TIKOLZA-479036 format. One line per field, with one value per residue (C-alpha): x, y, z; residue in three letters; residue number from 1. Coordinates in nm, 4 decimals, decimal comma. Layout:
TIKOLZA-479036
x (X / ...) $
y (Y / ...) $
z (Z / ...) $
aa (ala / ...) $
i (NUM / ...) $
end
This chain:
TIKOLZA-479036
x (15,0877 / 15,3150 / 15,4589 / 15,4762 / 15,6838 / 15,9218 / 15,9315 / 16,0618 / 16,2882 / 16,4765 / 16,5004 / 16,6534 / 16,9267 / 16,9768 / 17,0396 / 17,3604 / 17,4927 / 17,8281 / 17,7885 / 17,4352 / 17,4959 / 17,6276 / 17,2947 / 17,1637 / 17,1654 / 17,3961 / 17,1373 / 17,2660 / 17,1172 / 17,0971 / 17,1961 / 17,5336 / 17,7935 / 18,1045 / 18,3970 / 18,4945 / 18,7404 / 18,7475 / 19,1261 / 19,1230 / 19,4567 / 19,4763 / 19,2488 / 19,1903 / 19,0710 / 18,6502 / 18,6267 / 18,7459 / 18,5266 / 18,2251 / 18,3161 / 18,2836 / 17,9372 / 17,8571 / 18,0086 / 17,7968 / 17,4857 / 17,5147 / 17,6087 / 17,3241 / 17,1036 / 17,3026 / 17,2100 / 17,5729 / 17,6037 / 17,9643 / 18,0775 / 18,2868 / 18,6453 / 18,7512 / 19,1199 / 19,4220 / 19,7408 / 19,8560 / 19,9164 / 20,3079 / 20,3273 / 20,0440 / 20,2267 / 20,4137 / 20,0359 / 19,8526 / 20,0504 / 20,0687 / 19,6865 / 19,6415 / 19,9028 / 19,7430 / 19,3752 / 19,4799 / 19,5681 / 19,2336 / 18,9248 / 18,8300 / 18,6330 / 18,6927 / 18,9425 / 18,8673 / 19,1360 / 19,1746 / 19,5313 / 19,7987 / 20,0979 / 20,1344 / 20,2175 / 20,3426 / 20,0597 / 20,0541 / 20,2306 / 20,0250 / 19,7136 / 19,7641 / 19,8516 / 19,5283 / 19,3455 / 19,5636 / 19,3312 / 18,9573 / 18,9849 / 18,8266 / 19,0730 / 18,7779 / 18,9712 / 18,7768 / 18,8657 / 19,2431 / 19,3326 / 19,6323 / 19,8162 / 19,8762 / 19,5341 / 19,7995 / 19,5723 / 19,2882 / 18,9431 / 18,7831 / 18,7786 / 18,5313 / 18,5909 / 18,3677 / 18,4122 / 18,5873 / 18,9422 / 18,9886 / 18,6917 / 18,8656 / 19,1012 / 18,9496 / 18,7562 / 19,0813 / 19,1921 / 18,8698 / 18,8812 / 19,2305 / 19,1430 / 18,8168 / 19,0262 / 19,3100 / 19,1233 / 19,1381 / 19,5244 / 19,5407 / 19,9398 / 20,1115 / 19,9532 / 20,1167 / 19,9798 / 19,9665 / 19,8939 / 19,8845 / 20,1412 / 20,3958 / 20,2454 / 19,8816 / 19,7543 / 19,4043 / 19,6263 / 19,8807 / 19,5898 / 19,4236 / 19,6964 / 19,8153 / 19,4597 / 19,5154 / 19,8355 / 19,6269 / 19,3753 / 19,6075 / 19,7597 / 19,4436 / 19,4511 / 19,1599 / 19,4339 / 19,7250 / 19,8023 / 19,8357 / 20,1501 / 20,2074 / 20,5208 / 20,5378 / 20,4010 / 20,4582 / 20,3097 / 20,2025 / 20,1331 / 19,7682 / 19,9231 / 19,7773 / 20,0574 / 20,3091 / 20,0411 / 20,0073 / 20,3839 / 20,3951 / 20,1875 / 20,3265 / 20,6329 / 20,4790 / 20,3635 / 20,7263 / 20,8828 / 20,6532 / 20,5847 / 20,3140 / 20,1376 / 19,7865 / 19,6375 / 19,7352 / 19,5204 / 19,4922 / 19,3138 / 19,2964 / 19,0210 / 19,3561 / 19,5583 / 19,3266 / 19,1987 / 19,5311 / 19,6236 / 19,3101 / 19,4152 / 19,7866 / 19,6452 / 19,4349 / 19,6862 / 19,9067 / 19,6137 / 19,7028 / 19,3760 / 19,2839 / 19,6319 / 19,6266 / 19,3406 / 19,3030 / 19,0837 / 19,0856 / 18,8996 / 18,7278 / 18,4117 / 18,1396 / 18,1554 / 18,5463 / 18,5760 / 18,2447 / 18,4111 / 18,7205 / 18,4625 / 18,2628 / 18,5962 / 18,7184 / 19,0105 / 18,8437 / 18,5549 / 18,5264 / 18,6328 / 18,4785 / 18,4151 / 18,1700 / 18,0086 / 18,2110 / 17,9265 / 17,7979 / 18,1277 / 18,1478 / 17,8068 / 17,8820 / 18,1626 / 18,0755 / 17,7613 / 18,0369 / 18,2413 / 17,9550 / 17,8269 / 18,1486 / 18,1963 / 17,9193 / 17,9866 / 17,6415 / 17,8646 / 18,1857 / 18,4637 / 18,4450 / 18,3589 / 17,9995 / 17,8682 / 17,5999 / 17,4792 / 17,2353 / 17,3812 / 17,0593 / 16,9407 / 17,2065 / 17,0284 / 17,2456 / 17,5907 / 17,7875 / 18,1353 / 18,3604 / 18,6907 / 18,8946 / 19,0288 / 19,3005 / 19,4385 / 19,5667 / 19,4155 / 19,1683 / 18,8152 / 18,5964 / 18,2521 / 18,2154 / 18,0084 / 17,9781 / 17,8630 / 18,0929 / 18,0004 / 18,1378 / 18,0524 / 18,0764 / 17,9291 / 17,6147 / 17,5531 / 17,8256 / 17,6174 / 17,3475 / 17,5691 / 17,7821 / 17,4785) $
y (16,2931 / 16,4162 / 16,0619 / 16,0017 / 16,2754 / 16,1738 / 15,8293 / 16,0218 / 16,1989 / 15,9213 / 15,7252 / 16,0000 / 16,0338 / 15,6608 / 15,6504 / 15,9142 / 15,6938 / 15,5929 / 15,2071 / 15,2372 / 15,0788 / 14,8047 / 14,6710 / 14,6618 / 14,3397 / 14,4087 / 14,2521 / 14,2149 / 14,3781 / 14,1662 / 14,2184 / 14,4742 / 14,3680 / 14,2646 / 14,0582 / 13,8305 / 13,5373 / 13,2123 / 13,1212 / 12,7761 / 12,6282 / 12,4426 / 12,2585 / 11,9037 / 11,8015 / 11,7443 / 12,0017 / 12,2655 / 12,1717 / 12,1925 / 12,5150 / 12,6400 / 12,4644 / 12,6616 / 12,9978 / 12,9508 / 12,9017 / 13,2272 / 13,4112 / 13,3016 / 13,4226 / 13,7198 / 13,7696 / 13,8861 / 13,9377 / 13,8948 / 13,5240 / 13,3867 / 13,3565 / 13,0017 / 13,0185 / 12,8168 / 12,6768 / 12,3533 / 12,0795 / 12,1522 / 12,5064 / 12,6152 / 12,8632 / 13,0548 / 12,9820 / 13,1764 / 13,4856 / 13,5038 / 13,4894 / 13,7643 / 13,9564 / 13,9369 / 13,9792 / 14,3226 / 14,4647 / 14,3016 / 14,5187 / 14,2764 / 14,3514 / 14,0379 / 13,8341 / 13,5144 / 13,2867 / 12,9525 / 13,0366 / 12,7836 / 13,0590 / 13,1420 / 13,5045 / 13,5322 / 13,6042 / 13,9041 / 14,1918 / 14,1114 / 14,0640 / 14,4249 / 14,5252 / 14,4074 / 14,5992 / 14,9159 / 14,9206 / 14,8643 / 14,5162 / 14,3026 / 13,9957 / 13,7544 / 13,4359 / 13,1273 / 12,7434 / 12,8683 / 13,2336 / 13,4641 / 13,3839 / 13,7593 / 13,8439 / 14,0773 / 14,2105 / 14,0171 / 14,1471 / 13,8943 / 13,5073 / 13,2958 / 13,0115 / 12,6741 / 12,5784 / 12,6733 / 12,5837 / 12,5386 / 12,2823 / 12,1013 / 12,0524 / 11,8706 / 11,6489 / 11,5043 / 11,4489 / 11,2674 / 11,0990 / 10,9676 / 10,8598 / 10,6429 / 10,4786 / 10,3939 / 10,2537 / 10,3001 / 10,1899 / 10,4815 / 10,4726 / 10,6043 / 10,8051 / 11,0442 / 11,3313 / 11,3261 / 11,6980 / 11,8890 / 12,1761 / 12,3088 / 12,6424 / 12,5868 / 12,8056 / 12,6451 / 12,2752 / 12,4408 / 12,5660 / 12,2419 / 12,0595 / 12,3888 / 12,3451 / 11,9311 / 11,9509 / 12,2208 / 11,9556 / 11,6895 / 11,8405 / 11,7592 / 11,4776 / 11,2482 / 11,1969 / 11,1659 / 10,7860 / 10,9397 / 10,9793 / 11,1710 / 11,0889 / 11,2396 / 11,4848 / 11,4477 / 11,6398 / 11,4912 / 11,8576 / 11,7596 / 11,5360 / 11,1594 / 11,0080 / 11,1404 / 11,1408 / 10,7562 / 10,7209 / 10,9163 / 10,6960 / 10,3878 / 10,5372 / 10,6057 / 10,2671 / 10,1195 / 10,3504 / 10,3235 / 9,9600 / 10,0255 / 10,3153 / 10,2857 / 10,5714 / 10,8252 / 11,1289 / 11,3238 / 11,6454 / 11,6691 / 11,5327 / 11,4486 / 11,2666 / 11,0954 / 10,9039 / 10,8513 / 10,6898 / 10,5103 / 10,3341 / 10,2978 / 10,0705 / 9,9161 / 9,8033 / 9,6877 / 9,4857 / 9,6907 / 9,8034 / 9,5516 / 9,7313 / 10,0686 / 10,3119 / 10,6462 / 10,9493 / 11,3255 / 11,5065 / 11,3708 / 11,3576 / 11,1105 / 10,9930 / 10,9441 / 10,7449 / 10,5642 / 10,2287 / 10,3023 / 10,3322 / 10,0375 / 9,8348 / 9,9470 / 10,1171 / 10,4981 / 10,3982 / 10,7803 / 11,0632 / 11,4619 / 11,7514 / 12,0503 / 12,1010 / 12,2605 / 12,3586 / 12,6062 / 12,7465 / 12,8625 / 12,9980 / 13,2019 / 13,3191 / 13,4630 / 13,6180 / 13,7587 / 13,8911 / 14,0103 / 14,2426 / 14,3676 / 14,4368 / 14,6439 / 14,8286 / 14,6957 / 14,5481 / 14,6891 / 14,4562 / 14,5487 / 14,3716 / 14,3493 / 14,4137 / 14,1483 / 14,0102 / 13,8046 / 13,5442 / 13,4062 / 13,0793 / 13,0299 / 13,3230 / 13,5675 / 13,5543 / 13,8386 / 13,9538 / 13,9050 / 13,8665 / 13,5698 / 13,4418 / 13,2443 / 13,5340 / 13,8804 / 14,1085 / 13,8662 / 13,9159 / 13,6318 / 13,4734 / 13,1279 / 12,9399 / 12,5745 / 12,3068 / 12,0030 / 11,6381 / 11,3324 / 11,0472 / 10,6766 / 10,3478 / 10,4550 / 10,8108 / 10,7932 / 10,6373 / 10,9064 / 11,1414 / 10,9970 / 11,0147) $
z (15,5595 / 15,8358 / 15,8647 / 15,5338 / 15,5147 / 15,7944 / 15,6298 / 15,2994 / 15,4798 / 15,6822 / 15,3398 / 15,1794 / 15,4754 / 15,4697 / 15,0952 / 15,1099 / 15,4451 / 15,3644 / 15,3024 / 15,2178 / 14,8175 / 14,9346 / 15,1373 / 14,7577 / 14,5717 / 14,2350 / 13,9520 / 13,5642 / 13,2815 / 13,0063 / 12,7098 / 12,6973 / 12,4769 / 12,6958 / 12,5714 / 12,8107 / 12,8641 / 13,0207 / 13,1080 / 13,2583 / 13,3916 / 13,0525 / 12,8252 / 12,7847 / 13,1179 / 13,1929 / 13,4933 / 13,3084 / 12,9870 / 13,2648 / 13,4140 / 13,0500 / 12,9819 / 13,2813 / 13,1757 / 12,8364 / 13,0034 / 13,2240 / 12,8580 / 12,7089 / 13,0091 / 12,9873 / 12,6083 / 12,6031 / 12,2276 / 12,2327 / 12,2505 / 12,5366 / 12,4878 / 12,5866 / 12,5884 / 12,7552 / 12,7321 / 12,7098 / 13,0319 / 12,9631 / 12,8771 / 13,1554 / 13,3494 / 13,0487 / 12,8307 / 13,1233 / 13,1387 / 12,7586 / 12,7086 / 12,9654 / 12,8503 / 12,4729 / 12,5903 / 12,7649 / 12,4225 / 12,2598 / 12,4101 / 12,6658 / 12,9565 / 13,1602 / 13,1997 / 13,4254 / 13,5207 / 13,7258 / 13,8110 / 13,7784 / 13,8065 / 14,1228 / 14,1671 / 13,8658 / 13,6708 / 13,9071 / 13,6732 / 13,3607 / 13,5828 / 13,7215 / 13,3748 / 13,2548 / 13,5626 / 13,4589 / 13,1217 / 13,3188 / 13,2779 / 13,5236 / 13,6987 / 13,8393 / 13,9621 / 13,9899 / 14,0920 / 14,1970 / 14,3055 / 14,2522 / 14,6322 / 14,7180 / 14,5514 / 14,3679 / 14,0054 / 14,1487 / 14,1996 / 14,3506 / 14,3333 / 14,3099 / 14,5911 / 14,4722 / 14,8671 / 15,1806 / 15,1284 / 15,5428 / 15,5235 / 15,2335 / 15,4040 / 15,6578 / 15,4414 / 15,3473 / 15,6492 / 15,7676 / 15,4152 / 15,4769 / 15,8721 / 15,7001 / 15,4645 / 15,6706 / 15,9506 / 16,3584 / 16,3089 / 16,0816 / 15,8917 / 15,6287 / 15,3371 / 15,0127 / 14,8417 / 14,4621 / 14,3712 / 14,0566 / 14,0339 / 14,2722 / 14,1429 / 14,1805 / 14,4597 / 14,5033 / 14,5638 / 14,7624 / 14,9794 / 15,0526 / 15,1231 / 15,4168 / 15,5488 / 15,5467 / 15,7109 / 15,9705 / 16,0477 / 16,0825 / 16,4400 / 16,5677 / 16,8231 / 16,5915 / 16,2993 / 16,5295 / 16,3846 / 16,0177 / 15,9132 / 15,5659 / 15,4110 / 15,0992 / 14,8404 / 14,4902 / 14,1776 / 13,8578 / 13,7069 / 13,6215 / 13,3374 / 13,3525 / 13,2557 / 13,4785 / 13,7765 / 13,6834 / 13,6932 / 14,0175 / 14,1644 / 14,0886 / 14,2634 / 14,5235 / 14,5834 / 14,5263 / 14,7576 / 15,0750 / 15,0706 / 15,3905 / 15,2373 / 15,2685 / 15,1118 / 14,7882 / 14,8853 / 14,5075 / 14,5356 / 14,1717 / 13,9179 / 13,6510 / 13,9738 / 14,1493 / 13,8129 / 13,7067 / 14,0320 / 14,0882 / 13,7214 / 13,8351 / 14,1723 / 13,9212 / 13,6901 / 13,9708 / 14,1850 / 14,4837 / 14,5635 / 14,8187 / 15,0104 / 14,8707 / 14,8632 / 14,6847 / 14,7484 / 14,6748 / 14,4660 / 14,1550 / 13,9061 / 13,9738 / 13,5940 / 13,6121 / 13,9423 / 13,8998 / 13,8161 / 14,0861 / 14,3158 / 14,2566 / 14,2456 / 14,5636 / 14,4886 / 14,5586 / 14,8129 / 14,8474 / 14,7042 / 14,7080 / 14,4810 / 14,3629 / 14,0485 / 13,8388 / 13,5863 / 13,8718 / 13,9364 / 13,5586 / 13,5757 / 13,9416 / 13,7987 / 13,4688 / 13,6153 / 13,8516 / 13,5922 / 13,3938 / 13,6805 / 13,7801 / 13,3741 / 13,3466 / 13,6837 / 13,8436 / 14,1121 / 14,2544 / 14,4031 / 14,7837 / 15,0936 / 15,1810 / 14,7832 / 14,6996 / 14,3833 / 14,2209 / 14,0177 / 13,8224 / 13,9246 / 14,1797 / 14,4162 / 14,5884 / 14,7068 / 14,9610 / 14,8727 / 15,1831 / 15,3066 / 15,1914 / 15,5133 / 15,3383 / 15,2383 / 15,3663 / 15,1045 / 14,9059 / 14,8287 / 14,7688 / 14,6679 / 14,8167 / 14,6243 / 14,8195 / 14,8637 / 14,7911 / 14,8700 / 14,9393 / 14,7143 / 14,7967 / 14,6464 / 14,7712 / 14,5675 / 14,3146 / 14,0434 / 14,0255 / 14,0193 / 13,7752 / 13,5083) $
aa (met / arg / lys / leu / leu / leu / gly / gly / ala / ala / leu / ala / ile / ile / ala / val / leu / pro / gly / tyr / ala / leu / ala / gln / val / ala / met / ala / thr / pro / gly / lys / ala / glu / ser / met / val / leu / leu / pro / lys / phe / leu / gly / ile / leu / pro / phe / asp / gln / ala / his / lys / gly / ala / glu / glu / ala / ala / lys / glu / leu / gln / asn / pro / thr / pro / leu / gln / phe / leu / gly / pro / thr / pro / gln / asn / ser / val / ala / gly / gln / ile / glu / ile / val / thr / asn / ala / thr / thr / gln / gly / val / lys / ala / ile / met / ile / ser / asn / asn / ser / gly / asp / gln / ile / val / pro / ala / ala / lys / ala / ala / gln / ala / lys / gly / ile / lys / val / val / thr / trp / asp / ser / pro / ile / pro / ser / ser / glu / gly / glu / asp / val / phe / val / ala / gln / val / asp / phe / gly / glu / ile / gly / lys / val / met / ala / asp / met / thr / leu / asn / leu / thr / gly / pro / gly / gly / gly / lys / phe / ala / ile / leu / ser / ala / ser / pro / asp / ala / ala / asn / gln / asn / ala / trp / ile / ala / ala / met / lys / thr / ala / leu / lys / asp / pro / lys / tyr / ala / lys / leu / asn / leu / val / asp / thr / val / tyr / gly / asn / asp / glu / ser / glu / lys / ser / tyr / thr / gln / ala / gln / ala / leu / val / asp / lys / tyr / pro / asp / leu / lys / val / ile / met / ala / pro / thr / ser / val / gly / ile / val / ala / ala / ala / lys / ala / leu / gln / asp / glu / lys / leu / cys / asp / lys / val / lys / val / ser / gly / leu / gly / leu / pro / ser / glu / met / leu / ala / tyr / thr / lys / asn / gly / cys / ser / pro / glu / phe / ala / leu / trp / ser / phe / val / asp / leu / gly / tyr / leu / thr / tyr / tyr / thr / ser / tyr / leu / leu / ala / thr / asp / ala / leu / lys / ala / gln / glu / gly / ala / lys / leu / lys / ala / gly / arg / met / gly / glu / tyr / thr / ile / thr / lys / asp / pro / thr / arg / ala / lys / gly / leu / arg / ile / leu / met / gly / pro / phe / thr / val / tyr / asn / lys / asp / asn / val / glu / ala / ala / ala / lys) $
i (1 / 2 / 3 / 4 / 5 / 6 / 7 / 8 / 9 / 10 / 11 / 12 / 13 / 14 / 15 / 16 / 17 / 18 / 19 / 20 / 21 / 22 / 23 / 24 / 25 / 26 / 27 / 28 / 29 / 30 / 31 / 32 / 33 / 34 / 35 / 36 / 37 / 38 / 39 / 40 / 41 / 42 / 43 / 44 / 45 / 46 / 47 / 48 / 49 / 50 / 51 / 52 / 53 / 54 / 55 / 56 / 57 / 58 / 59 / 60 / 61 / 62 / 63 / 64 / 65 / 66 / 67 / 68 / 69 / 70 / 71 / 72 / 73 / 74 / 75 / 76 / 77 / 78 / 79 / 80 / 81 / 82 / 83 / 84 / 85 / 86 / 87 / 88 / 89 / 90 / 91 / 92 / 93 / 94 / 95 / 96 / 97 / 98 / 99 / 100 / 101 / 102 / 103 / 104 / 105 / 106 / 107 / 108 / 109 / 110 / 111 / 112 / 113 / 114 / 115 / 116 / 117 / 118 / 119 / 120 / 121 / 122 / 123 / 124 / 125 / 126 / 127 / 128 / 129 / 130 / 131 / 132 / 133 / 134 / 135 / 136 / 137 / 138 / 139 / 140 / 141 / 142 / 143 / 144 / 145 / 146 / 147 / 148 / 149 / 150 / 151 / 152 / 153 / 154 / 155 / 156 / 157 / 158 / 159 / 160 / 161 / 162 / 163 / 164 / 165 / 166 / 167 / 168 / 169 / 170 / 171 / 172 / 173 / 174 / 175 / 176 / 177 / 178 / 179 / 180 / 181 / 182 / 183 / 184 / 185 / 186 / 187 / 188 / 189 / 190 / 191 / 192 / 193 / 194 / 195 / 196 / 197 / 198 / 199 / 200 / 201 / 202 / 203 / 204 / 205 / 206 / 207 / 208 / 209 / 210 / 211 / 212 / 213 / 214 / 215 / 216 / 217 / 218 / 219 / 220 / 221 / 222 / 223 / 224 / 225 / 226 / 227 / 228 / 229 / 230 / 231 / 232 / 233 / 234 / 235 / 236 / 237 / 238 / 239 / 240 / 241 / 242 / 243 / 244 / 245 / 246 / 247 / 248 / 249 / 250 / 251 / 252 / 253 / 254 / 255 / 256 / 257 / 258 / 259 / 260 / 261 / 262 / 263 / 264 / 265 / 266 / 267 / 268 / 269 / 270 / 271 / 272 / 273 / 274 / 275 / 276 / 277 / 278 / 279 / 280 / 281 / 282 / 283 / 284 / 285 / 286 / 287 / 288 / 289 / 290 / 291 / 292 / 293 / 294 / 295 / 296 / 297 / 298 / 299 / 300 / 301 / 302 / 303 / 304 / 305 / 306 / 307 / 308 / 309 / 310 / 311 / 312 / 313 / 314 / 315 / 316 / 317 / 318 / 319 / 320 / 321 / 322 / 323 / 324 / 325 / 326 / 327 / 328 / 329 / 330 / 331 / 332 / 333 / 334 / 335 / 336 / 337 / 338 / 339 / 340 / 341 / 342 / 343 / 344 / 345 / 346 / 347) $
end
């Protein structure tokens, strides 16, 4: 009996120690009515539709009686449109806003205003660069690792002799794109990549027609270009189509980040022999779970906090190594696709 009493006392002491609560895994209580907004960079592209599908899966599982709002601007009005949606949602009783940020730090005032109203601001896919106005970022994969994979794929496609390559990005304000490009440039400092020569970085604003035109302009400007690296699901498809239409796939290769279902034909015909990506369905699911836990006060956005996210298991909030003040939840992993595995993944 004495031992049992001592054990209980010890547990009582532990329970009040600072930080003890962080050791507990936050579990969701289904059925709470929480108004939540999923805000992609813009509407109309498949990866964000897949994220929406994952978020709806989580919403159904959590039995939230309040329907999820899937709101987004047009590609042409992405920055101002995102800011407007966040501003409007702040006045409408929303409890959580989930943002794939395409507005850089321009969105900070609107995000801070939302937080001031008690709204949880969770970023996913693309964070707020300064992390101001953001509770936590749900990162699809480690951004530094993406840079290395992009460098490796470029080296594989240029061959041992290396050569010139260019980057076709989304928009200049896309925090995730900028972080991946910066990580790639860091990776390129390794002597392993000494023969790779980055000659240009251009932006297609995640618009198919503009990305197509930018890819054409790159091969015209650099006749000896070997690779177009496009870390954007819109840009990689547009670039591959441009090279296919120009009958240049034997000379110039396309790689980057894309969906297997959209890249299948270009991988099989040799225009894009390899590329990488992660599951946007899982990303949407994890983002919704995280936001629901925060909105219901089951989880605090602080370093060391743990959460259970349904079928995806347990995660821990950590410092974001890419941003001085940011917090992140790291999802992972990503997959490199080629002719051996792209067909199965595209189904």
